[in-house]
C-alpha positions as CSV (number, residue, x, y, z in Angstrom):
1,M,27.4,112.8,56.1
2,T,27.1,109.2,55.1
3,S,29.4,107.9,52.3
4,I,29.5,104.7,50.3
5,L,33.2,105.1,49.7
6,S,34.4,105.4,53.3
7,N,32.9,104.2,56.6
8,T,34.6,106.4,59.2
9,S,32.6,104.9,62.0
10,A,33.7,101.4,61.2
11,T,37.3,102.5,60.9
12,S,37.2,104.2,64.3
13,A,35.5,101.2,65.8
14,L,38.2,98.9,64.3
15,Q,41.0,101.1,65.7
16,T,39.4,100.9,69.1
17,L,39.1,97.2,68.9
18,R,42.7,96.8,67.9
19,T,43.8,98.9,70.9
20,V,41.6,97.0,73.3
21,N,42.9,93.6,71.9
22,N,46.6,94.8,72.4
23,Q,45.8,95.8,76.0
24,L,43.9,92.6,76.5
25,D,46.9,90.6,75.3
26,T,49.2,92.4,77.8
27,A,46.8,91.7,80.6
28,Q,46.5,88.1,79.6
29,Q,50.3,87.7,79.5
30,Q,50.6,89.2,83.0
31,V,47.9,87.0,84.5
32,S,49.3,83.9,82.8
33,S,53.0,84.5,83.6
34,G,52.6,86.5,86.8
35,L,55.2,89.0,85.5
36,R,54.7,92.7,84.9
37,I,58.0,92.8,83.0
38,Q,58.9,89.8,80.8
39,T,61.1,91.3,78.1
40,A,63.6,94.1,77.7
41,S,61.0,96.1,75.8
42,D,58.7,96.2,78.8
43,N,61.2,98.2,80.9
44,V,64.9,98.1,79.9
45,A,66.3,99.1,83.3
46,Y,64.2,96.7,85.5
47,W,64.6,93.8,83.0
48,S,68.4,94.2,83.0
49,I,68.6,94.4,86.9
50,S,66.2,91.4,87.3
51,T,68.0,89.3,84.8
52,T,71.4,90.0,86.4
53,M,70.2,89.3,89.9
54,R,68.5,86.0,88.8
55,S,71.8,85.0,87.3
56,D,73.6,85.9,90.6
57,N,71.0,83.9,92.5
58,K,71.9,80.8,90.4
59,A,75.5,81.4,91.4
60,N,74.5,81.7,95.1
61,S,72.6,78.4,94.8
62,A,75.9,76.9,93.6
63,V,77.7,78.5,96.5
64,N,75.1,76.9,98.8
65,D,76.1,73.5,97.4
66,A,79.8,74.4,97.8
67,I,79.2,75.5,101.4
68,G,77.6,72.1,102.0
69,I,80.8,70.4,100.7
70,G,83.0,72.7,102.9
71,S,80.8,72.1,105.9
72,A,81.1,68.3,105.3
73,K,84.9,68.6,105.2
74,I,84.9,70.5,108.5
75,D,82.5,68.1,110.1
76,V,84.7,65.1,109.2
77,A,87.8,66.8,110.5
78,V,86.0,67.8,113.8
79,A,84.8,64.3,114.3
80,A,88.3,63.0,113.8
81,I,89.8,65.6,116.1
82,D,87.3,64.7,118.9
83,T,88.3,61.0,118.5
84,T,92.0,62.0,118.5
85,I,91.6,63.9,121.8
86,D,90.0,60.9,123.4
87,I,92.8,58.6,122.2
88,V,95.6,61.0,123.3
89,S,93.9,61.3,126.7
90,D,93.9,57.5,127.0
91,F,97.5,57.4,125.9
92,R,98.6,59.8,128.6
93,A,96.6,57.9,131.2
94,K,98.4,54.7,130.2
95,L,101.7,56.5,130.6
96,V,100.7,57.6,134.1
97,T,99.8,54.1,134.9
98,A,103.2,52.9,133.8
99,T,104.8,55.1,136.5
100,E,103.8,52.5,139.1
101,T,106.9,50.3,139.6
102,S,104.9,47.1,139.9
103,I,103.3,47.5,136.4
104,D,104.7,45.4,133.6
105,R,105.7,48.1,131.1
106,S,105.7,45.7,128.2
107,K,102.0,45.1,128.5
108,V,101.3,48.8,128.8
109,Q,103.4,49.3,125.7
110,S,101.2,46.8,123.8
111,E,98.2,49.0,124.7
112,L,100.1,52.1,123.6
113,D,101.0,50.5,120.3
114,A,97.3,49.7,119.7
115,L,96.4,53.4,120.5
116,K,99.1,54.5,118.0
117,E,97.5,52.4,115.3
118,Q,94.1,53.9,116.1
119,L,95.5,57.4,115.9
120,V,97.0,56.8,112.5
121,A,93.7,55.1,111.3
122,T,91.7,58.1,112.6
123,A,93.9,60.7,110.9
124,T,94.1,58.7,107.6
125,S,90.3,58.2,107.4
126,A,89.5,61.8,108.1
127,S,89.0,62.5,104.4
128,F,86.1,63.9,102.4
129,S,86.1,64.1,98.7
130,G,89.8,63.4,98.7
131,V,90.7,66.2,101.1
132,N,92.3,65.3,104.4
133,W,93.4,68.1,106.8
134,L,94.6,65.9,109.6
135,N,97.0,63.8,107.6
136,T,98.9,66.3,105.4
137,K,101.5,65.6,102.8
138,S,103.9,68.6,102.9
139,D,107.5,67.6,102.6
140,D,108.5,70.5,104.8
141,N,108.1,70.6,108.5
142,L,105.0,72.6,109.3
143,A,106.9,74.7,111.7
144,V,109.0,76.0,108.8
145,L,106.0,77.1,106.8
146,S,104.2,80.4,107.2
147,S,101.0,78.5,106.5
148,L,99.6,75.5,104.6
149,P,96.3,76.9,103.5
150,D,93.2,75.2,102.1
151,Y,89.9,76.9,101.3
152,V,86.2,76.3,101.4
153,V,83.7,78.4,99.3
154,S,81.7,80.8,101.4
155,G,80.1,83.4,99.2
156,F,79.5,85.0,95.8
157,I,80.3,88.7,95.7
158,R,79.4,91.3,93.0
159,S,81.4,94.5,93.5
160,P,80.0,98.0,92.8
161,D,82.1,98.1,89.6
162,G,80.3,95.0,88.3
163,T,83.1,92.5,88.8
164,V,82.3,89.3,90.6
165,Q,84.4,87.0,92.8
166,V,83.9,83.9,94.8
167,D,84.6,84.5,98.5
168,K,86.5,81.7,100.3
169,T,87.2,80.9,103.9
170,E,90.8,79.9,104.6
171,I,91.6,76.8,106.7
172,D,95.2,76.8,107.7
173,T,95.8,73.0,107.8
174,A,99.2,73.6,109.4
175,D,97.2,74.5,112.5
176,V,95.0,71.4,112.2
177,S,97.3,68.6,111.0
178,V,97.9,65.7,113.3
179,F,100.5,63.9,111.2
180,N,102.5,65.5,108.4
181,V,105.0,63.8,106.0
182,G,107.7,66.3,106.8
183,G,106.8,66.6,110.5
184,G,105.4,69.4,112.6
185,G,101.9,67.9,113.2
186,S,100.2,68.1,116.6
187,L,101.4,64.6,117.5
188,Q,104.9,65.0,116.3
189,K,108.0,66.6,117.9
190,D,108.5,70.3,118.0
191,I,111.7,71.6,116.3
192,R,111.0,75.3,117.1
193,S,113.2,76.0,120.2
194,L,114.9,79.3,120.0
195,G,117.8,78.3,122.2
196,G,119.7,81.3,123.5
197,I,117.9,83.7,121.1
198,G,121.3,84.7,119.6
199,G,122.7,85.5,123.1
200,F,119.8,87.7,124.1
201,R,118.1,85.2,126.5
202,N,120.8,85.4,129.2
203,A,122.2,88.8,128.5
204,D,119.8,90.8,130.7
205,P,121.0,94.1,129.3
206,A,121.1,97.0,131.7
207,G,122.1,100.5,130.5
208,Q,125.5,101.6,131.9
209,N,126.1,105.3,132.6
210,R,128.2,107.6,134.7
211,N,128.0,110.9,136.4
212,G,130.0,113.9,135.1
213,Y,133.2,114.4,137.1
214,K,136.8,115.8,137.0
215,Q,139.9,114.4,138.6
216,W,143.2,116.2,139.5
217,E,146.4,114.6,140.6
218,M,147.8,116.2,143.8
219,T,151.4,117.3,143.5
220,G,152.0,117.7,147.2
221,P,150.6,119.0,150.5
222,V,149.1,122.5,150.7
223,T,149.5,124.8,153.7
224,L,147.3,127.9,154.0
225,A,148.4,130.5,156.5
226,A,146.2,133.3,157.8
227,G,145.4,135.7,155.0
228,E,146.0,133.0,152.3
229,S,143.2,131.4,150.2
230,I,142.4,129.3,147.1
231,S,139.4,130.3,145.0
232,F,137.9,128.8,141.9
233,D,134.7,129.1,139.8
234,I,132.6,125.9,139.4
235,S,129.8,125.2,137.0
236,I,127.7,122.1,137.8
237,D,125.7,120.4,135.0
238,G,126.1,123.5,132.8
239,T,124.6,126.0,135.3
240,A,126.1,129.5,135.9
241,A,129.5,129.4,137.6
242,T,129.7,130.0,141.3
243,N,132.8,131.3,143.0
244,V,134.1,129.1,145.9
245,S,136.8,130.2,148.3
246,I,139.1,128.2,150.7
247,D,141.1,129.8,153.5
248,K,142.9,128.6,156.6
249,A,139.6,128.8,158.6
250,T,137.9,126.5,156.1
251,V,140.8,124.0,156.2
252,D,140.9,123.9,160.0
253,A,137.1,123.6,160.3
254,A,136.9,120.8,157.8
255,L,139.8,118.8,159.2
256,G,139.5,119.7,162.9
257,T,143.1,121.1,162.9
258,T,144.7,124.4,163.6
259,D,147.7,124.4,161.2
260,G,145.9,125.0,157.9
261,I,147.7,122.0,156.3
262,I,146.0,119.8,153.6
263,S,148.1,116.7,153.6
264,D,146.6,114.4,150.9
265,D,143.8,113.9,148.4
266,D,141.4,112.7,151.1
267,D,142.0,115.9,153.1
268,Y,141.7,118.0,150.0
269,A,138.3,116.4,149.2
270,T,137.1,117.1,152.7
271,V,138.2,120.7,152.6
272,I,136.6,121.4,149.1
273,R,133.4,119.7,150.3
274,K,133.3,122.1,153.2
275,A,133.9,125.1,150.9
276,L,131.2,123.9,148.5
277,A,128.8,123.6,151.4
278,D,129.6,127.1,152.5
279,A,128.8,128.2,149.0
280,G,125.4,126.5,149.1
281,L,126.4,123.7,146.6
282,S,126.6,120.7,148.9
283,S,123.5,119.0,147.4
284,R,124.7,119.4,143.8
285,V,128.3,118.1,144.0
286,S,130.4,115.6,145.9
287,T,134.2,115.3,146.4
288,Y,136.3,112.2,146.9
289,G,139.9,111.1,147.4
290,S,141.1,108.1,145.6
291,S,140.6,104.6,147.1
292,Y,143.3,103.1,144.9
293,S,145.8,106.0,144.7
294,S,147.1,108.5,147.2
295,S,147.1,111.4,144.8
296,L,143.7,111.6,142.9
297,L,141.1,114.2,143.9
298,S,137.6,114.0,142.3
299,I,134.7,116.4,142.1
300,V,131.5,114.7,140.9
301,S,128.1,116.0,139.9
302,T,125.2,114.6,142.0
303,E,122.8,115.8,139.3
304,Q,120.7,117.9,141.6
305,S,121.1,121.1,139.7
306,G,117.8,120.9,137.7
307,N,119.6,120.7,134.4
308,S,119.5,117.6,132.3
309,G,123.2,117.5,131.8
310,S,125.8,115.9,134.1
311,S,129.2,117.7,134.1
312,I,131.7,119.6,136.2
313,Q,133.6,122.7,135.0
314,V,136.3,124.2,137.3
315,T,138.0,127.4,136.1
316,N,140.0,130.3,137.5
317,V,141.8,128.4,140.2
318,I,143.8,131.1,142.0
319,R,146.1,130.8,145.1
320,S,146.5,134.1,146.8
321,P,149.1,135.2,147.3
322,A,150.6,133.4,144.4
323,A,151.7,129.9,145.1
324,T,150.8,126.3,144.2
325,A,147.3,124.9,144.9
326,G,148.7,121.4,145.1
327,G,147.9,120.5,141.5
328,F,144.3,121.7,141.7
329,E,145.2,124.5,139.4
330,D,146.6,122.2,136.7
331,T,144.8,120.6,133.8
332,P,142.5,117.8,135.1
333,Y,144.0,114.4,135.1
334,Q,140.6,113.1,133.8
335,D,137.6,115.0,132.5
336,A,134.5,112.9,132.1
337,P,131.1,114.4,131.2
338,G,128.1,112.3,132.2
339,S,126.9,109.8,129.6
340,Y,123.6,108.3,128.3
341,A,122.8,104.7,129.3
342,Q,124.1,102.1,126.8
343,T,124.9,98.4,126.9
344,S,125.5,95.6,124.5
345,F,125.8,91.8,124.2
346,A,127.6,89.5,121.8
347,F,125.5,87.8,119.1
348,T,126.1,84.1,119.7
349,G,124.8,82.6,116.5
350,P,121.9,82.3,114.0
351,F,118.4,81.1,115.0
352,Q,115.0,80.7,113.3
353,I,111.6,81.9,114.5
354,Y,109.1,79.4,113.2
355,R,105.3,79.8,112.6
356,D,103.4,80.6,115.8
357,V,106.6,81.2,117.7
358,D,107.5,84.4,119.5
359,F,109.7,85.7,122.3
360,T,109.0,88.4,124.8
361,F,111.0,90.6,127.1
362,D,110.4,93.3,129.7
363,L,111.7,96.9,129.5
364,N,112.1,99.3,132.4
365,L,112.8,103.0,131.9
366,P,112.9,106.1,134.2
367,N,109.4,107.2,135.4
368,T,107.7,104.6,133.2
369,E,105.8,101.4,134.1
370,E,107.4,98.2,133.0
371,Q,106.5,97.3,129.5
372,E,106.4,93.8,127.8
373,F,107.5,93.6,124.2
374,V,107.0,90.7,121.8
375,V,108.8,89.6,118.7
376,T,106.8,87.4,116.3
377,R,107.5,85.7,113.0
378,D,105.7,88.5,111.1
379,I,108.0,91.1,112.8
380,V,111.1,89.1,111.8
381,D,110.1,88.8,108.2
382,A,108.9,92.5,108.1
383,A,112.1,93.8,109.6
384,L,114.4,91.7,107.3
385,G,112.3,91.5,104.2
386,T,112.4,87.7,104.3
387,A,109.9,84.9,104.6
388,D,111.8,82.2,106.5
389,G,112.1,83.7,110.0
390,M,115.9,83.3,109.9
391,V,118.0,85.7,112.1
392,N,121.6,85.4,110.9
393,S,123.6,88.3,112.5
394,A,123.7,90.9,115.1
395,A,122.5,93.5,112.5
396,D,119.5,91.2,111.8
397,L,118.6,90.9,115.5
398,A,119.0,94.7,116.1
399,S,116.6,95.4,113.2
400,I,114.1,93.0,114.7
401,L,114.3,94.3,118.2
402,N,113.7,97.8,117.1
403,L,110.3,96.6,115.7
404,A,109.3,94.6,118.8
405,K,105.8,95.5,119.9
406,N,104.3,96.3,123.3
407,I,100.7,95.8,124.3
408,D,99.7,99.2,122.9
409,G,101.3,98.6,119.5
410,G,104.3,100.8,120.1
411,T,107.8,99.6,119.1
412,L,110.9,99.4,121.2
413,S,112.6,102.1,119.2
414,T,109.7,104.5,119.8
415,S,109.4,103.6,123.4
416,G,112.8,104.9,124.4
417,V,115.6,102.4,123.6
418,I,117.2,102.3,120.2
419,V,118.9,99.1,119.1
420,S,121.9,99.0,116.7
421,S,124.8,96.7,115.9
422,S,128.5,97.0,116.1
423,G,130.6,94.3,114.7
424,G,129.2,91.1,116.2
425,S,127.4,92.8,119.1
426,V,123.9,94.1,119.6
427,V,123.9,97.6,121.1
428,F,121.1,99.2,123.2
429,T,121.1,103.0,123.7
430,I,118.6,105.1,125.5
431,D,116.8,107.6,123.3
432,S,118.1,111.0,124.5
433,S,115.3,112.8,122.7
434,L,112.8,111.1,125.0
435,Y,115.0,110.8,128.1
436,P,117.4,113.8,128.0
437,D,118.8,113.4,131.5
438,K,122.4,112.2,131.7
439,G,124.4,110.4,134.3
440,N,122.8,108.2,136.9
441,R,119.4,109.5,135.8
442,S,119.9,107.8,132.5
443,W,119.2,104.1,132.8
444,F,117.1,101.2,131.5
445,S,117.0,97.5,132.0
446,I,115.8,94.6,129.9
447,D,115.0,91.2,131.5
448,N,112.6,88.2,131.4
449,V,113.6,87.2,127.9
450,E,111.4,84.1,127.2
451,D,109.9,82.3,124.2
452,N,106.5,80.6,123.9
453,V,107.8,77.3,122.6
454,R,106.2,74.5,124.6
455,G,106.3,71.4,122.5
456,P,107.4,67.8,122.8
457,N,110.8,66.5,121.7
458,F,109.5,63.2,120.4
459,D,106.8,61.8,118.0
460,I,103.9,60.0,119.6
461,L,104.6,57.1,117.3
462,D,108.1,56.7,118.7
463,V,107.0,56.3,122.3
464,D,108.7,53.3,123.8
465,I,108.4,52.9,127.6
466,T,110.2,49.5,127.6
467,D,113.5,51.2,126.9
468,P,115.1,52.3,130.3
469,A,116.9,55.1,128.5
470,N,113.6,56.9,127.8
471,D,112.3,59.2,130.5
472,L,108.7,58.4,131.4
473,D,108.2,61.9,132.9
474,N,109.3,63.4,129.6
475,Y,106.8,61.3,127.8
476,I,104.0,62.4,130.1
477,N,104.9,66.1,129.8
478,G,105.2,65.7,126.0
479,L,101.7,64.0,125.8
480,D,100.3,66.9,127.8
481,M,101.8,69.3,125.3
482,M,100.4,67.2,122.4
483,L,97.0,67.2,123.9
484,E,97.0,71.0,124.2
485,R,98.0,71.2,120.5
486,V,95.2,68.9,119.4
487,I,92.7,70.8,121.5
488,K,93.9,74.0,119.8
489,S,93.4,72.3,116.4
490,G,89.8,71.5,117.5
491,A,89.3,75.1,118.5
492,T,90.5,76.2,115.0
493,L,88.1,73.8,113.3
494,G,85.3,74.8,115.6
495,A,85.7,78.5,114.7
496,A,85.7,77.6,111.0
497,E,82.6,75.4,111.5
498,N,80.8,78.3,113.1
499,R,81.9,80.6,110.4
500,I,80.6,78.3,107.7
501,D,77.3,77.7,109.4
502,I,76.7,81.5,109.8
503,Q,77.6,82.0,106.1
504,A,75.2,79.2,105.0
505,Q,72.4,80.8,106.9
506,F,73.3,84.2,105.5
507,N,73.5,82.9,102.0
508,A,70.1,81.3,102.2
509,T,68.6,84.5,103.6
510,L,70.4,86.5,100.8
511,M,68.9,84.3,98.1
512,D,65.4,84.9,99.5
513,N,65.9,88.6,99.7
514,I,67.3,88.8,96.2
515,E,64.3,86.8,94.9
516,Q,61.9,89.2,96.8
517,G,63.8,92.2,95.4
518,V,63.5,91.0,91.9
519,G,59.8,90.3,92.5
520,R,59.2,93.9,93.5
521,L,60.7,95.0,90.2
522,V,59.1,92.7,87.7
523,D,56.2,90.7,89.3
524,A,52.6,91.6,88.3
525,D,50.0,92.7,90.9
526,M,47.6,89.8,90.3
527,E,44.6,91.5,91.7
528,E,45.2,94.5,89.5
529,A,46.0,92.4,86.5
530,S,42.8,90.3,86.9
531,A,40.7,93.5,87.2
532,I,42.3,94.9,84.1
533,L,41.8,91.6,82.2
534,S,38.1,91.6,83.0
535,A,37.8,95.3,82.0
536,K,39.6,94.7,78.7
537,Q,37.4,91.7,77.9
538,T,34.3,93.9,78.4
539,Q,35.8,96.6,76.3
540,Q,36.6,94.1,73.6
541,Q,32.9,92.9,73.5
542,L,31.7,96.5,73.3
543,A,34.2,97.3,70.6
544,V,33.0,94.3,68.5
545,Q,29.4,95.5,68.9
546,S,30.4,99.0,67.9
547,L,32.1,97.7,64.8
548,Q,29.0,95.7,63.9
549,I,26.8,98.8,64.3
550,A,29.2,100.8,62.1
551,N,29.3,98.1,59.4
552,S,25.4,98.2,59.2
553,A,25.3,101.8,57.9
554,P,25.8,100.8,54.1
555,E,22.8,98.5,54.4
556,T,20.7,101.5,55.4
557,I,21.8,103.4,52.2
558,M,20.9,100.3,50.0
559,Q,17.4,100.5,51.3
560,L,17.0,104.1,49.9
561,F,17.3,102.7,46.4
562,N,14.8,100.0,46.8
């Protein structure tokens, strides 16, 4: 039905044209901008991610600039260190030259003074953007400090929880400094000597122990006639008691006599030894007379019973018929069970463990290979809850030694020797839970106590070879130590330089990958967008023609009335 009031065909064509125009606008925007998602309304999730990552990439770009500054700082320091190494090498060579007796030392000193000035100039000029790692300004000696850190920016990090932080690479300038206001630089004297290490260095502790034994005081000679005997029960190292008997035949066989007389403690020891052998106990016990008294008889465990203990128990000493056993039946004069190994040394005074200083010692224990233990500044501060490396008392040193570490990471206290203090002494005791054997089987020794301090006792700027009081060999040795320290500084900077270079390469790669990742989310497919644009332009033209056709219908109706 055709109506003069409403043109449904035109209305439909107009709606189609509007839709096509909207789609054409979208296609034109994608082609012109290259973006599939331009605003949050296009895709909220992808727009949010891409916007955040673009912002992070701007931060990474700033990090790249900061890395460049950090790299420049390191490059300047490395160049200065290389020059310093050359100068120190020349300095040492001049000192070697001065050892020749025909050389005029005053002239060599002039050359050394010139090299000193060059060293100072090199360290002073090793600055970038106001930062100088070779000529530091700490009022404290660097050896006293745990560290003297500086930082260079190396990265921008976004955590999973959304928080961000700037990653930094630490440069410990205490390891790099050549000259420091308070001392401790590579070309300055080393104040870190540990001296006697509180008495430990020369103590060489060795665990002292003893076998279990008993002693009796003889009250007089003993004569055993035919039919007479002395018997007793003996328990060795806690084993079941064995009955032992002595008669005239035993006495005569042991002493090579015929009268059955035991004259003194030496004879008594010989007779008891024979009786113990007859009882099958000769490998487990020994007997002795006294070397300093004519009346003491000893029975000693040889610790061959298989038990971990070390002791002697003698009971039920009976003379038959009733008579004296020469004092053997009396309460022992001395009753000494075997002991665990223990030793001690007197603490001689406070000392300080500085940064990069440690001392080592070797420990020997039964059936165990020798172990080396080390005590570092970190161990000292961890044991004492301090930050200055000071060891002030025997109790402090005991706490520290307990935490000394071996190559496997175990501590002294878990390896078998427990350290404690008593008064002003440091006490070492073998751990009986790990080494339960007593007596001579219980032992340990500690030796080779050494520190790693190898530094000069003078500043390079104070070297004066014209003064006869100054030892030229000491100067040469000191310069060798200084050279080692400067080379170590160069190694520290080299490692940092490599770290920064790697980080710069990574950061550049990271930025490229982030850009590519964002592109995958929001970039338009230009081939597809171009095809869509062409299609929509064609649809637009068709829609316009359709609208024209629909609008021509009323003209047809007008012709009916003509």
